[in-house]
The first five atom37 places (N, CA, C, CB, O) and aatype in JSON, in Angstrom:
{
  "aatype": [12, 10, 15, 17, 0, 10, 16, 13, 10, 19, 9, 0, 9, 9, 0, 0, 10, 13, 7, 13, 16, 7, 9, 0, 7, 16, 0, 0, 15, 9, 0, 5, 9, 10, 13, 13, 9, 13, 10, 19, 10, 13, 19, 9, 0, 12, 19, 0, 1, 0, 19, 5, 7, 11, 14, 14, 16, 10],
  "atom_mask": [
    [1, 1, 1, 1, 1],
    [1, 1, 1, 1, 1],
    [1, 1, 1, 1, 1],
    [1, 1, 1, 1, 1],
    [1, 1, 1, 1, 1],
    [1, 1, 1, 1, 1],
    [1, 1, 1, 1, 1],
    [1, 1, 1, 1, 1],
    [1, 1, 1, 1, 1],
    [1, 1, 1, 1, 1],
    [1, 1, 1, 1, 1],
    [1, 1, 1, 1, 1],
    [1, 1, 1, 1, 1],
    [1, 1, 1, 1, 1],
    [1, 1, 1, 1, 1],
    [1, 1, 1, 1, 1],
    [1, 1, 1, 1, 1],
    [1, 1, 1, 1, 1],
    [1, 1, 1, 0, 1],
    [1, 1, 1, 1, 1],
    [1, 1, 1, 1, 1],
    [1, 1, 1, 0, 1],
    [1, 1, 1, 1, 1],
    [1, 1, 1, 1, 1],
    [1, 1, 1, 0, 1],
    [1, 1, 1, 1, 1],
    [1, 1, 1, 1, 1],
    [1, 1, 1, 1, 1],
    [1, 1, 1, 1, 1],
    [1, 1, 1, 1, 1],
    [1, 1, 1, 1, 1],
    [1, 1, 1, 1, 1],
    [1, 1, 1, 1, 1],
    [1, 1, 1, 1, 1],
    [1, 1, 1, 1, 1],
    [1, 1, 1, 1, 1],
    [1, 1, 1, 1, 1],
    [1, 1, 1, 1, 1],
    [1, 1, 1, 1, 1],
    [1, 1, 1, 1, 1],
    [1, 1, 1, 1, 1],
    [1, 1, 1, 1, 1],
    [1, 1, 1, 1, 1],
    [1, 1, 1, 1, 1],
    [1, 1, 1, 1, 1],
    [1, 1, 1, 1, 1],
    [1, 1, 1, 1, 1],
    [1, 1, 1, 1, 1],
    [1, 1, 1, 1, 1],
    [1, 1, 1, 1, 1],
    [1, 1, 1, 1, 1],
    [1, 1, 1, 1, 1],
    [1, 1, 1, 0, 1],
    [1, 1, 1, 1, 1],
    [1, 1, 1, 1, 1],
    [1, 1, 1, 1, 1],
    [1, 1, 1, 1, 1],
    [1, 1, 1, 1, 1]
  ],
  "atom_positions": [
    [[10.71, -6.74, 2.0], [11.06, -5.67, 1.36], [12.33, -5.65, 1.22], [10.64, -4.61, 1.86], [12.85, -5.92, 0.14]],
    [[12.99, -5.36, 2.22], [14.64, -5.72, 2.32], [15.6, -6.38, 1.71], [14.89, -6.21, 3.16], [16.76, -5.97, 1.65]],
    [[15.09, -7.75, 1.07], [15.24, -8.1, 0.56], [15.4, -7.87, -1.18], [14.81, -8.53, 1.16], [16.4, -8.21, -1.82]],
    [[14.45, -7.34, -1.63], [14.37, -6.85, -2.76], [15.44, -6.24, -2.68], [13.32, -6.21, -3.11], [16.45, -6.77, -3.13]],
    [[15.54, -4.48, -1.86], [16.18, -3.75, -1.98], [17.51, -4.55, -2.12], [15.95, -2.86, -1.1], [17.93, -4.2, -3.22]],
    [[18.01, -5.05, -1.83], [19.68, -5.82, -1.31], [20.07, -6.44, -2.59], [19.66, -7.29, 0.1], [21.2, -6.35, -3.08]],
    [[18.99, -7.11, -3.16], [18.53, -8.02, -5.01], [19.04, -6.35, -6.27], [15.53, -8.53, -5.19], [19.82, -6.12, -7.2]],
    [[18.1, -5.71, -5.56], [18.93, -4.74, -7.0], [20.37, -3.92, -7.07], [17.96, -3.45, -7.36], [21.17, -3.61, -7.96]],
    [[20.23, -3.67, -5.03], [21.48, -3.38, -5.31], [22.94, -4.84, -5.32], [21.65, -2.19, -4.16], [24.15, -4.64, -5.21]],
    [[22.53, -5.63, -5.42], [23.86, -6.7, -6.5], [23.91, -6.98, -7.45], [24.16, -7.86, -6.41], [24.82, -7.69, -7.87]],
    [[22.53, -6.31, -8.53], [22.46, -6.51, -9.37], [22.87, -4.85, -10.53], [21.24, -7.28, -9.2], [23.21, -4.71, -11.71]],
    [[22.63, -3.94, -9.46], [23.67, -2.68, -9.72], [25.29, -2.92, -9.76], [23.45, -1.61, -8.49], [26.14, -2.73, -10.63]],
    [[25.35, -3.59, -7.96], [27.24, -3.88, -8.06], [27.92, -4.49, -9.71], [27.7, -5.49, -6.66], [28.99, -4.18, -10.23]],
    [[26.9, -5.4, -10.17], [27.35, -6.8, -11.11], [26.98, -5.68, -12.22], [26.29, -8.69, -11.04], [27.42, -6.35, -13.16]],
    [[26.52, -4.51, -12.85], [26.09, -4.05, -13.79], [26.79, -2.86, -13.86], [24.85, -4.03, -13.8], [26.74, -2.21, -14.9]],
    [[27.52, -2.44, -12.77], [28.84, -1.39, -12.57], [29.95, -1.96, -12.81], [29.07, -0.8, -11.2], [30.94, -1.23, -12.83]],
    [[30.15, -3.36, -13.07], [31.49, -4.05, -13.17], [31.55, -4.23, -14.73], [31.61, -5.57, -12.26], [32.59, -3.82, -15.23]],
    [[30.79, -4.66, -15.44], [30.49, -4.88, -16.56], [30.18, -4.03, -16.98], [29.87, -5.6, -16.78], [29.28, -4.53, -17.64]],
    [[30.11, -2.47, -17.34], [30.13, -0.83, -17.33], [29.03, -1.31, -18.05], [0.0, 0.0, 0.0], [29.18, -1.62, -19.23]],
    [[27.75, -1.43, -17.4], [26.31, -1.11, -17.87], [25.74, -0.02, -16.4], [25.23, -2.9, -18.12], [25.21, -0.19, -15.3]],
    [[26.45, 1.54, -17.57], [25.92, 2.23, -16.18], [24.51, 2.5, -15.98], [26.53, 3.56, -15.97], [24.2, 2.57, -14.79]],
    [[23.61, 2.67, -16.76], [22.51, 3.19, -17.24], [21.73, 2.37, -16.04], [0.0, 0.0, 0.0], [21.08, 2.82, -15.1]],
    [[22.05, 0.82, -16.47], [21.49, 0.01, -15.57], [21.89, -0.65, -14.55], [21.09, -0.63, -16.0], [21.45, -1.64, -13.98]],
    [[23.44, 0.51, -14.27], [23.59, 0.17, -12.81], [22.95, 1.28, -11.85], [25.17, 0.01, -12.48], [22.55, 1.1, -10.7]],
    [[22.94, 2.5, -12.59], [22.52, 3.7, -11.77], [20.88, 3.28, -11.43], [0.0, 0.0, 0.0], [20.42, 3.41, -10.3]],
    [[20.1, 2.77, -12.56], [18.6, 2.63, -12.49], [18.39, 1.63, -11.27], [17.92, 2.02, -13.97], [17.56, 2.01, -10.44]],
    [[19.02, 0.42, -11.03], [19.16, -0.78, -10.21], [19.6, -0.04, -8.96], [20.23, -1.98, -10.78], [18.98, -0.37, -7.95]],
    [[20.58, 0.95, -8.78], [20.55, 1.89, -7.53], [19.84, 2.55, -7.22], [21.23, 2.57, -7.36], [19.53, 2.72, -6.04]],
    [[19.46, 3.03, -7.98], [18.07, 4.23, -7.22], [17.11, 3.07, -6.53], [16.8, 5.41, -8.77], [16.88, 2.95, -5.33]],
    [[16.5, 2.05, -7.82], [15.43, 1.38, -6.78], [15.86, 0.61, -5.55], [14.59, 0.39, -7.5], [15.07, 0.05, -4.79]],
    [[17.13, 0.62, -5.43], [17.41, -0.1, -4.3], [17.44, 0.7, -3.2], [18.52, -0.77, -4.39], [16.94, 0.43, -2.11]],
    [[18.11, 1.81, -3.55], [17.87, 2.64, -2.54], [16.46, 3.33, -2.23], [18.75, 3.53, -2.73], [16.28, 3.9, -1.16]],
    [[15.33, 3.25, -3.31], [14.51, 3.86, -2.68], [13.77, 3.05, -1.89], [13.85, 4.54, -3.4], [13.29, 3.5, -0.84]],
    [[13.56, 1.59, -2.32], [12.92, 0.26, -1.17], [13.94, 0.09, 0.23], [12.99, -1.6, -2.13], [13.65, -0.63, 1.18]],
    [[15.06, 0.85, 0.13], [15.94, 0.77, 1.32], [14.99, 1.59, 2.62], [17.57, 1.61, 0.93], [14.71, 1.13, 3.73]],
    [[14.65, 2.9, 2.04], [14.26, 4.46, 2.47], [12.73, 3.58, 2.85], [14.3, 6.12, 0.9], [12.34, 3.58, 4.02]],
    [[12.13, 3.06, 2.05], [10.5, 2.45, 2.46], [10.83, 1.6, 3.52], [9.55, 1.48, 1.19], [10.21, 1.78, 4.56]],
    [[11.76, 0.61, 3.5], [11.77, -0.35, 4.06], [12.16, 0.12, 5.68], [12.63, -1.28, 3.29], [11.9, -0.52, 6.7]],
    [[12.82, 1.36, 5.6], [13.07, 2.03, 7.68], [12.04, 2.55, 7.58], [14.43, 3.37, 8.45], [11.45, 1.95, 8.48]],
    [[10.83, 3.65, 6.9], [9.73, 4.27, 6.96], [9.3, 2.9, 8.01], [8.91, 4.7, 5.39], [9.43, 2.84, 9.23]],
    [[8.86, 2.03, 7.22], [8.24, 1.04, 7.52], [8.44, 0.54, 8.91], [8.49, 0.22, 6.65], [7.45, 0.29, 9.6]],
    [[9.25, 0.43, 9.22], [10.08, -0.3, 10.45], [10.17, 0.65, 11.4], [11.59, -0.83, 10.14], [10.21, 0.33, 12.59]],
    [[10.23, 2.12, 10.95], [9.2, 2.88, 12.51], [8.02, 3.26, 13.22], [9.27, 3.75, 12.71], [7.72, 3.55, 14.37]],
    [[7.25, 3.1, 11.67], [6.24, 2.97, 11.82], [5.0, 1.69, 12.64], [6.28, 3.22, 10.8], [3.95, 1.69, 13.29]],
    [[6.08, 0.68, 12.01], [5.81, -0.51, 12.97], [5.93, -0.45, 14.79], [6.89, -1.56, 12.46], [5.09, -0.67, 15.66]],
    [[7.65, 0.02, 14.83], [7.95, 0.26, 16.25], [7.17, 0.97, 16.65], [9.07, 0.73, 16.62], [6.34, 0.4, 17.35]],
    [[6.99, 2.34, 16.49], [6.05, 3.99, 16.71], [4.45, 2.63, 17.23], [5.71, 5.57, 14.27], [4.07, 2.7, 18.4]],
    [[3.85, 1.77, 16.43], [2.76, 1.25, 16.83], [2.8, 0.43, 18.02], [2.29, 0.63, 15.9], [1.83, 0.44, 18.78]],
    [[3.72, -0.2, 18.24], [3.9, -1.53, 19.16], [4.58, -0.69, 20.48], [5.1, -2.96, 18.35], [5.03, -1.36, 21.42]],
    [[4.63, 0.82, 20.51], [5.07, 1.45, 21.33], [3.88, 1.73, 21.89], [5.9, 2.37, 20.98], [3.46, 1.21, 22.92]],
    [[3.16, 2.76, 21.04], [1.85, 2.94, 21.55], [0.85, 1.95, 22.37], [1.27, 3.24, 20.54], [0.14, 2.16, 23.35]],
    [[1.13, 0.63, 21.46], [-0.02, -0.46, 22.01], [0.34, -0.82, 23.77], [0.14, -2.18, 20.9], [-0.47, -1.25, 24.59]],
    [[2.2, -0.39, 24.05], [2.41, -0.43, 25.05], [3.01, -1.9, 25.48], [0.0, 0.0, 0.0], [2.89, -2.48, 26.56]],
    [[3.58, -2.26, 24.49], [4.02, -4.17, 24.11], [5.57, -3.4, 24.1], [3.24, -5.34, 21.98], [5.88, -2.33, 23.58]],
    [[6.33, -4.28, 24.81], [7.61, -3.86, 24.49], [8.77, -3.93, 23.59], [7.94, -4.06, 25.14], [8.29, -4.78, 22.84]],
    [[9.91, -3.68, 23.09], [10.26, -4.18, 21.4], [10.66, -5.4, 21.9], [11.6, -3.31, 20.31], [10.88, -5.72, 23.07]],
    [[10.77, -6.4, 20.36], [11.16, -7.77, 20.97], [12.3, -7.58, 19.78], [9.87, -9.31, 21.01], [12.11, -6.72, 18.92]],
    [[13.65, -8.53, 19.75], [14.94, -8.31, 19.21], [14.61, -9.61, 18.64], [16.34, -8.02, 20.15], [15.4, -10.18, 17.9]]
  ]
}
């Protein structure tokens, strides 16, 4: 999911460079939403792992 957020971020940057502000804004919004979903899922996974008594892995 993080890769999708990065993909939409790149699309937003490229569209902004070419002056497509509507497309850039939409792609940036999608990237931001996907990034926050990724963060929430990451925190849930870390809490679930901590509740199970397993140490965090790097």
